[in-house]
C-alpha positions as CSV (number, residue, x, y, z in Angstrom):
1,M,-8.8,-45.2,-0.6
2,I,-5.7,-45.8,-3.1
3,E,-3.0,-48.4,-2.5
4,L,0.2,-48.4,-4.6
5,R,1.6,-52.2,-5.0
6,N,5.4,-53.1,-5.4
7,I,6.0,-50.0,-7.5
8,T,9.5,-49.2,-9.2
9,K,10.4,-46.4,-11.4
10,T,13.5,-45.9,-12.6
11,F,15.5,-42.6,-14.4
12,G,18.1,-43.8,-16.2
13,D,20.4,-45.5,-13.6
14,T,18.5,-43.6,-10.7
15,V,16.1,-46.1,-8.6
16,A,13.9,-43.4,-7.5
17,N,11.2,-45.9,-6.1
18,D,12.2,-49.3,-5.4
19,D,9.4,-51.9,-4.4
20,V,7.4,-49.4,-2.9
21,S,4.0,-50.0,-1.6
22,I,1.6,-47.6,0.7
23,K,-1.6,-48.1,1.5
24,I,-3.9,-44.6,2.0
25,E,-7.4,-45.0,4.4
26,K,-9.9,-43.3,3.6
27,G,-11.1,-40.3,5.7
28,T,-7.6,-39.6,7.2
29,I,-4.3,-37.2,6.9
30,H,-1.6,-39.1,5.7
31,A,1.8,-37.5,6.0
32,I,5.3,-39.1,4.0
33,V,8.4,-37.9,5.2
34,G,11.7,-39.0,4.1
35,E,15.1,-37.1,3.0
36,N,15.6,-34.8,-0.2
37,G,15.3,-37.6,-3.1
38,A,14.0,-40.6,-0.8
39,G,11.1,-41.2,-3.7
40,K,8.3,-39.2,-1.9
41,S,6.8,-37.0,-4.9
42,T,7.9,-39.6,-7.2
43,I,5.3,-42.1,-5.7
44,M,2.6,-39.7,-5.5
45,R,2.9,-38.3,-8.7
46,I,2.6,-42.2,-10.2
47,A,-0.5,-41.9,-8.3
48,Y,-1.8,-38.9,-10.3
49,G,-0.6,-40.0,-13.6
50,F,2.3,-37.8,-13.6
51,Y,4.4,-40.5,-14.4
52,T,4.3,-44.2,-14.9
53,S,5.9,-46.8,-13.1
54,D,8.0,-49.5,-14.4
55,A,6.5,-52.8,-12.1
56,G,4.0,-52.5,-9.5
57,E,0.2,-51.8,-9.7
58,I,-2.7,-49.5,-8.1
59,L,-6.0,-49.6,-6.7
60,V,-8.3,-47.5,-6.0
61,D,-11.7,-48.4,-3.6
62,G,-10.3,-51.6,-3.7
63,E,-10.1,-51.7,-7.1
64,R,-7.0,-52.2,-9.7
65,V,-6.4,-48.9,-11.9
66,N,-4.5,-48.1,-15.1
67,I,-3.6,-44.5,-14.1
68,R,-2.1,-43.2,-17.1
69,N,-1.8,-39.4,-17.1
70,P,-3.4,-37.0,-14.5
71,H,-6.6,-37.0,-16.1
72,D,-6.9,-40.5,-15.3
73,A,-6.6,-39.6,-11.8
74,I,-9.0,-36.3,-11.6
75,A,-11.3,-38.9,-13.6
76,L,-10.2,-41.1,-10.0
77,G,-11.0,-38.4,-7.6
78,I,-7.5,-37.8,-6.8
79,G,-5.6,-33.8,-7.5
80,M,-2.8,-33.1,-6.7
81,V,-1.3,-29.9,-4.7
82,H,2.5,-29.4,-6.4
83,Q,5.2,-27.5,-4.3
84,H,5.5,-24.6,-7.0
85,F,2.4,-23.9,-7.7
86,M,0.7,-24.2,-11.5
87,L,-1.2,-20.7,-11.4
88,V,-1.4,-18.2,-14.4
89,D,-0.5,-14.7,-12.7
90,T,-2.5,-12.7,-15.4
91,M,-5.4,-14.6,-15.0
92,T,-8.2,-14.7,-12.2
93,V,-9.0,-17.4,-9.5
94,A,-11.8,-18.3,-11.8
95,E,-10.6,-18.7,-15.0
96,N,-7.0,-20.7,-13.2
97,I,-9.4,-23.2,-10.9
98,I,-11.7,-24.2,-15.0
99,L,-8.6,-23.9,-16.9
100,G,-8.7,-27.3,-18.2
101,A,-12.6,-28.3,-16.7
102,E,-14.1,-25.5,-18.9
103,T,-17.4,-27.1,-20.6
104,G,-18.6,-26.6,-23.8
105,G,-16.5,-24.2,-26.0
106,A,-15.7,-20.5,-25.8
107,A,-18.6,-19.4,-27.1
108,S,-20.8,-20.9,-24.1
109,L,-18.5,-20.7,-21.2
110,D,-20.1,-18.9,-18.7
111,L,-18.2,-17.3,-16.0
112,D,-20.4,-15.8,-14.0
113,K,-21.8,-19.0,-12.8
114,A,-18.1,-20.5,-12.5
115,N,-17.6,-17.6,-10.4
116,E,-20.6,-18.4,-7.7
117,E,-19.9,-22.1,-8.0
118,I,-16.1,-21.8,-6.7
119,L,-17.3,-18.6,-4.3
120,A,-20.1,-20.9,-2.5
121,L,-17.2,-24.0,-2.7
122,S,-14.7,-21.5,-1.0
123,N,-17.1,-20.0,1.5
124,H,-17.9,-23.5,2.4
125,L,-14.3,-24.7,3.3
126,R,-14.2,-21.0,5.0
127,L,-11.3,-20.7,2.5
128,G,-11.9,-16.7,1.9
129,V,-11.1,-17.0,-1.6
130,N,-12.3,-14.0,-4.0
131,P,-12.8,-15.9,-7.5
132,R,-12.9,-12.5,-9.5
133,A,-8.9,-11.3,-8.1
134,F,-6.4,-11.6,-10.1
135,V,-3.8,-14.5,-9.0
136,E,-0.6,-11.9,-9.1
137,E,-2.1,-9.7,-6.3
138,L,-3.1,-12.8,-4.0
139,S,-0.5,-13.6,-0.8
140,V,1.4,-16.9,-1.2
141,G,-1.2,-18.6,1.3
142,A,-3.8,-17.2,-0.8
143,Q,-2.6,-18.9,-3.5
144,Q,-2.0,-22.2,-2.1
145,R,-5.6,-22.2,-1.5
146,V,-6.8,-21.3,-4.8
147,E,-4.7,-24.6,-5.8
148,L,-7.2,-26.8,-2.8
149,L,-10.1,-25.2,-4.9
150,K,-8.5,-26.3,-8.3
151,A,-8.8,-29.7,-7.0
152,L,-11.9,-30.0,-5.2
153,Y,-13.6,-27.8,-8.1
154,R,-12.6,-31.4,-10.4
155,N,-14.1,-33.2,-7.3
156,A,-11.5,-34.6,-5.8
157,R,-11.7,-37.0,-3.1
158,L,-8.2,-38.0,-2.8
159,L,-5.5,-34.6,-1.6
160,I,-2.0,-34.6,-2.5
161,L,-0.2,-31.7,-1.3
162,D,3.5,-31.9,-2.1
163,E,5.4,-30.0,0.6
164,P,2.2,-27.5,1.2
165,T,3.4,-25.3,3.9
166,A,7.0,-24.5,2.9
167,V,6.0,-20.9,1.9
168,L,3.2,-20.3,4.3
169,T,4.0,-17.9,7.4
170,P,3.1,-19.7,10.9
171,Q,-0.4,-18.1,10.8
172,E,-1.0,-19.1,7.1
173,T,0.6,-22.9,8.3
174,V,-2.4,-23.3,11.6
175,D,-5.3,-21.7,9.2
176,F,-4.3,-23.9,6.5
177,F,-4.6,-26.7,9.1
178,N,-7.6,-25.9,10.1
179,I,-9.0,-26.4,6.5
180,L,-7.5,-29.7,6.2
181,R,-9.2,-30.6,9.4
182,R,-12.6,-29.7,8.0
183,M,-11.8,-31.4,4.7
184,R,-11.5,-34.5,6.5
185,E,-14.4,-33.9,8.9
186,Q,-16.2,-34.5,5.0
187,G,-14.9,-37.3,4.6
188,K,-11.5,-35.9,2.4
189,T,-8.4,-38.2,2.3
190,I,-5.3,-36.2,2.6
191,V,-1.6,-37.0,1.8
192,I,1.2,-34.4,3.2
193,I,4.7,-34.8,1.8
194,T,6.6,-32.8,4.0
195,H,9.7,-32.3,5.6
196,K,8.4,-31.0,8.9
197,L,8.0,-33.0,11.8
198,E,6.0,-30.8,13.9
199,E,3.8,-30.7,11.3
200,V,3.1,-34.4,10.7
201,L,2.9,-34.9,14.1
202,A,0.0,-31.6,14.5
203,I,-2.2,-32.9,11.4
204,S,-1.8,-36.1,9.9
205,D,-3.0,-39.8,11.2
206,D,-0.6,-42.1,9.7
207,V,3.2,-41.8,8.8
208,T,5.2,-43.4,6.1
209,V,8.6,-43.1,6.1
210,M,10.8,-42.9,3.1
211,R,14.7,-43.7,3.3
212,D,16.5,-44.5,-0.6
213,G,13.7,-45.3,-2.5
214,K,12.3,-47.5,0.0
215,V,9.5,-47.7,3.1
216,V,11.5,-48.0,6.0
217,G,8.3,-47.6,8.3
218,N,4.7,-47.1,8.8
219,V,3.5,-45.7,12.5
220,K,0.3,-44.1,13.5
221,T,1.5,-41.0,14.6
222,S,-0.2,-40.6,17.9
223,E,3.0,-43.8,18.8
224,T,5.7,-41.7,17.4
225,T,7.5,-38.8,18.4
226,T,9.7,-36.4,16.2
227,K,13.0,-37.8,17.7
228,D,11.7,-40.8,16.7
229,L,10.6,-40.5,13.0
230,A,14.3,-38.0,12.4
231,R,16.1,-41.4,13.2
232,M,13.9,-43.6,10.7
233,I,14.1,-40.9,8.1
234,V,18.2,-40.2,8.2
235,G,18.8,-43.6,9.6
236,R,20.5,-41.8,12.9
237,D,20.2,-39.4,15.8
238,V,19.4,-36.0,14.6
239,L,20.1,-32.9,16.1
240,L,17.3,-30.6,16.4
241,R,18.5,-27.8,17.8
242,V,21.0,-25.9,16.4
243,E,24.4,-25.9,18.4
244,K,26.6,-22.7,18.5
245,T,29.3,-20.7,20.3
246,N,28.6,-16.9,21.0
247,A,30.0,-14.8,18.1
248,I,33.0,-12.6,18.4
249,P,31.9,-10.1,15.7
250,G,34.8,-8.0,14.1
251,E,34.8,-5.3,11.3
252,T,31.9,-3.9,10.0
253,V,31.2,-6.1,6.5
254,L,28.1,-4.5,5.2
255,N,26.2,-1.0,5.8
256,V,23.0,-0.4,4.6
257,Q,21.8,3.5,5.3
258,N,18.4,5.1,4.4
259,L,17.6,2.8,1.5
260,V,14.4,2.5,-0.4
261,V,13.4,-0.1,-3.0
262,K,10.6,0.7,-5.0
263,N,8.5,-2.0,-7.0
264,A,5.1,-1.7,-9.1
265,H,3.3,-1.3,-5.7
266,G,5.2,0.9,-3.7
267,E,8.1,1.1,-1.8
268,A,8.6,-2.3,-0.4
269,V,11.4,-1.5,1.5
270,D,11.4,1.7,3.7
271,R,14.3,4.1,4.5
272,V,16.1,1.0,6.4
273,S,19.3,1.4,8.3
274,F,21.5,-1.4,9.7
275,Q,24.8,-3.0,10.5
276,V,26.5,-6.6,9.7
277,R,29.8,-7.2,10.9
278,A,32.3,-9.7,10.0
279,G,31.4,-12.9,12.5
280,E,28.1,-13.0,13.4
281,I,24.7,-13.7,12.0
282,V,22.0,-10.9,11.7
283,G,18.8,-12.8,10.9
284,I,15.0,-11.0,9.4
285,A,12.3,-12.1,11.1
286,G,8.9,-10.8,9.6
287,I,6.1,-11.9,7.7
288,E,6.9,-13.2,3.9
289,G,6.0,-9.8,1.5
290,N,7.1,-7.0,3.7
291,G,10.1,-6.6,1.9
292,Q,12.6,-9.1,3.0
293,T,12.9,-10.0,-1.0
294,E,13.2,-6.6,-1.9
295,L,16.0,-6.0,0.4
296,I,18.4,-9.2,-0.2
297,E,17.9,-8.3,-3.7
298,A,18.9,-4.8,-3.2
299,V,21.9,-5.7,-1.7
300,A,23.1,-8.1,-4.3
301,G,23.1,-6.0,-6.9
302,L,19.9,-7.1,-8.7
303,T,18.2,-4.2,-8.5
304,P,17.8,-1.7,-10.5
305,P,19.2,1.3,-9.1
306,S,16.7,3.4,-10.7
307,N,14.1,1.4,-7.9
308,L,16.5,2.9,-5.4
309,S,17.8,5.7,-2.8
310,G,19.8,5.5,0.1
311,S,23.7,3.9,0.3
312,V,25.3,0.1,0.6
313,E,28.7,0.2,1.5
314,F,31.1,-3.1,1.8
315,F,33.9,-2.4,4.0
316,G,33.2,1.5,4.2
317,E,33.1,1.0,-0.3
318,D,30.1,2.4,-1.4
319,I,28.9,-0.6,-4.2
320,T,24.9,1.2,-4.2
321,D,26.0,1.2,-8.2
322,L,27.7,-1.8,-8.9
323,S,26.5,-4.9,-10.6
324,A,25.9,-8.6,-9.0
325,R,28.5,-9.1,-11.1
326,K,30.9,-6.6,-9.6
327,R,29.9,-7.6,-6.0
328,K,30.6,-11.0,-6.0
329,E,33.8,-10.1,-7.1
330,L,34.7,-8.3,-4.2
331,G,33.2,-11.4,-1.7
332,I,29.5,-11.2,-1.7
333,A,27.4,-14.7,-2.3
334,H,24.3,-15.1,-2.5
335,I,21.3,-17.7,-1.9
336,P,18.2,-16.5,-3.5
337,E,14.5,-17.2,-1.6
338,D,13.3,-18.7,-5.7
339,R,15.8,-21.4,-6.5
340,H,13.8,-21.4,-9.9
341,R,13.8,-18.4,-10.3
342,R,17.7,-16.9,-9.2
343,G,18.9,-20.1,-8.7
344,L,19.5,-22.4,-11.2
345,L,19.2,-22.9,-14.6
346,L,17.3,-26.0,-14.9
347,D,17.7,-27.4,-18.5
348,S,21.5,-27.2,-17.9
349,D,24.0,-29.8,-16.1
350,L,25.1,-29.7,-12.6
351,E,28.4,-28.7,-13.9
352,E,27.3,-25.8,-15.4
353,N,25.1,-24.6,-12.2
354,T,28.3,-24.8,-10.6
355,I,30.0,-22.1,-12.3
356,L,27.6,-19.6,-12.4
357,G,28.9,-16.4,-11.6
358,V,32.9,-17.2,-11.5
359,H,32.5,-18.4,-15.0
360,Y,34.6,-16.3,-16.8
361,R,37.6,-16.3,-14.3
362,P,40.3,-18.2,-13.6
363,P,40.8,-21.6,-12.3
364,V,37.3,-22.1,-14.1
365,A,38.4,-20.4,-17.4
366,S,41.7,-19.4,-18.9
367,G,42.2,-17.4,-21.9
368,G,38.5,-17.9,-23.1
369,F,37.8,-20.9,-22.5
370,L,36.5,-23.4,-19.9
371,N,38.7,-25.7,-18.4
372,A,36.6,-29.0,-18.7
373,G,38.8,-30.8,-16.0
374,T,39.0,-27.9,-13.1
375,I,34.7,-27.8,-13.8
376,E,34.3,-31.4,-12.9
377,A,36.8,-31.5,-9.8
378,R,34.7,-28.7,-8.1
379,T,31.5,-30.1,-9.3
380,K,32.5,-33.4,-7.8
381,E,33.7,-31.9,-4.5
382,I,30.3,-29.9,-4.3
383,I,28.6,-32.6,-4.7
384,R,30.6,-34.5,-2.2
385,N,30.7,-31.8,0.4
386,F,27.1,-31.0,0.1
387,D,25.8,-34.7,0.0
388,V,24.0,-33.6,-3.8
389,R,22.1,-36.8,-4.5
390,P,22.2,-38.2,-7.6
391,P,25.9,-37.9,-7.3
392,N,26.2,-37.3,-11.2
393,P,27.7,-34.2,-12.6
394,Q,25.8,-34.5,-16.4
395,L,22.6,-34.3,-14.3
396,N,20.0,-31.2,-15.5
397,A,19.4,-29.3,-12.1
398,R,15.9,-30.2,-13.3
399,A,16.1,-33.3,-12.4
400,L,16.9,-33.4,-8.4
401,S,14.5,-33.0,-5.6
402,G,13.7,-29.4,-4.4
403,G,16.3,-30.2,-1.2
404,N,19.2,-31.3,-3.5
405,Q,18.3,-28.1,-6.0
406,Q,19.0,-26.4,-2.7
407,K,22.4,-28.1,-1.6
408,L,23.4,-27.8,-4.9
409,I,23.0,-23.9,-4.7
410,I,24.2,-23.8,-1.4
411,G,27.3,-25.5,-2.0
412,R,28.0,-23.2,-5.2
413,E,27.9,-20.2,-3.1
414,F,29.9,-21.1,-0.1
415,E,32.6,-22.5,-2.2
416,L,33.3,-18.6,-2.8
417,N,34.4,-18.6,0.8
418,P,32.9,-15.0,0.5
419,K,33.0,-12.3,2.9
420,L,29.3,-11.6,3.5
421,L,26.3,-14.2,3.1
422,L,23.3,-12.7,1.4
423,V,20.6,-16.3,2.2
424,S,17.0,-16.2,1.7
425,Q,15.1,-19.1,3.2
426,P,18.4,-21.8,3.5
427,T,16.2,-24.5,4.0
428,R,13.0,-24.2,2.0
429,G,11.7,-28.3,1.3
430,V,14.4,-29.5,2.8
431,D,15.0,-32.9,4.9
432,I,15.4,-32.3,8.4
433,G,19.4,-34.1,7.9
434,A,20.1,-31.6,5.5
435,I,18.4,-28.8,7.8
436,E,21.2,-30.2,10.3
437,F,23.8,-30.2,7.7
438,I,23.1,-26.6,6.5
439,H,23.2,-24.8,9.6
440,R,26.2,-26.4,10.9
441,K,27.4,-25.0,7.9
442,L,26.4,-22.0,8.2
443,I,27.6,-21.6,11.9
444,A,31.2,-22.7,10.7
445,L,31.1,-20.0,7.8
446,R,30.0,-17.5,10.6
447,D,33.5,-18.8,13.2
448,Q,35.5,-18.6,9.5
449,G,34.5,-14.1,10.3
450,T,31.7,-14.2,7.1
451,A,29.3,-12.0,7.9
452,V,25.8,-13.3,7.2
453,L,22.8,-11.8,6.2
454,L,19.8,-14.3,6.8
455,V,16.4,-14.1,5.9
456,S,14.1,-17.1,6.6
457,A,10.0,-17.5,7.0
458,E,10.5,-20.2,10.1
459,L,10.8,-18.3,13.0
460,E,12.4,-21.4,14.8
461,E,14.8,-21.2,12.3
462,V,16.1,-17.6,12.6
463,T,16.0,-16.9,15.9
464,A,18.1,-20.2,16.5
465,L,20.9,-19.2,14.0
466,A,21.1,-15.8,14.7
467,D,23.0,-13.4,17.0
468,R,21.1,-10.3,16.3
469,L,17.8,-10.4,14.9
470,L,15.8,-7.3,13.1
471,V,12.2,-7.1,12.7
472,V,10.3,-6.2,10.1
473,S,6.8,-4.7,8.8
474,K,5.7,-3.5,6.1
475,G,9.2,-2.6,4.7
476,K,10.5,-0.5,7.9
477,I,12.6,-2.3,10.7
478,V,10.2,-1.9,13.8
479,G,13.1,-3.5,16.3
480,E,16.2,-4.8,16.6
481,V,16.0,-7.6,19.5
482,D,18.2,-10.7,21.3
483,P,16.5,-13.8,19.9
484,K,18.1,-15.4,23.3
485,T,15.9,-13.4,25.5
486,T,13.2,-12.5,23.2
487,S,9.8,-15.2,23.0
488,N,8.4,-16.1,19.7
489,E,5.4,-14.6,20.7
490,E,7.0,-11.1,21.2
491,I,9.1,-11.5,17.6
492,G,5.3,-12.6,16.5
493,L,3.7,-9.2,17.7
494,M,5.9,-7.1,16.2
495,M,6.2,-8.8,13.1
496,T,2.5,-7.6,13.0
497,G,2.6,-4.5,13.7
498,G,2.8,-4.3,17.1
499,S,5.2,-2.9,19.5
């Protein structure tokens, strides 16, 4: 279907792709795996015309082509669904899908016909998407399917999916993979860029492994294992499980009582009460959209007091009305789930991003002036300790891969030596070597006496890390379980409202 030959791409001094060659067979699902910054997304963005290569060539159906931009790629039948969705929230599904692909002018736009065509396409693949629904009303999984429809509406024969399950629940992932299998049966070719090796084995036919901008392996999925892939990705054996001793909890650090958090749709958090003690990780398990985000943001001080009732205590002191800045000064750190909206200033450099929240405090600042030497040293230490790539403090945060952006945020918050760490989706979009690293860091922080409140959509992750597990459904805590003795099936039943 498509072949990329000897592709090289540089960004300044950084070599993102170094003489990369990949061949994607027609009618297959091809996985591309590798560490953050290995060049996976870059090589596929070149195939889609998002970037142009410095050297090399692209062949589609055996013919050499010149893909200068996404319009060229779409004309050749190539579509791409990016890791961060590109949808307009205030428009309908149909309006989003035809945006940029309208026939004629505004006066001749036949939206009813578009709705019919999109509904027929959705029904054909059993996607269950309502073309008249507004995007802002859809779940993340439904938005993912809209992105698929957007590419298919443009007659894509090759679909490139960048971290397609990063924001999906386990059940949504199962449904999504069934859709991909049906598409393969109908002759579509699919490329998946992912870090989830179990999913690679479950869905793909072939796997390309990249490391440091180069291809280091091409294997048939049926002839490999997660352990073999992990070794190729990282260049060493990787621990695929979380190793930790039993927690030794201390005093109560966080005490939440009868907390109610309101949003535009009602009560997102409904009279929730729980405690987190020093030296333990308390996990929150639940299908996304059941109040986890609102709960963490309320404890972090990001929710207007007018949308809250109940109380939040920190070491016995009522902090319900304190600002996010005051809470950070007390020793509360926050790793947000949305690194772009809440975690980073994308057009600021790494130095500026590592001092967010402490930019006015010694030793970062003194006498109203920033201490450039201190900031540079702090940034280099975070980059070194958390393996942020490329290690350039003057680089804009936008230039980092998603996983390296995540490592930068985690490094910044760990640098605060917090007494309470609020962490949402710590390894979303992060490679297997970095996942192992982040898990070790979280356990080490716990063992130093920090209280950790953890939200993760990855059930395996939250059960492996948590010492106690709170299960939420429809904004309520529906149970507390011991993750060592409770099966994922039982937890999953509770998450969906069962008992």
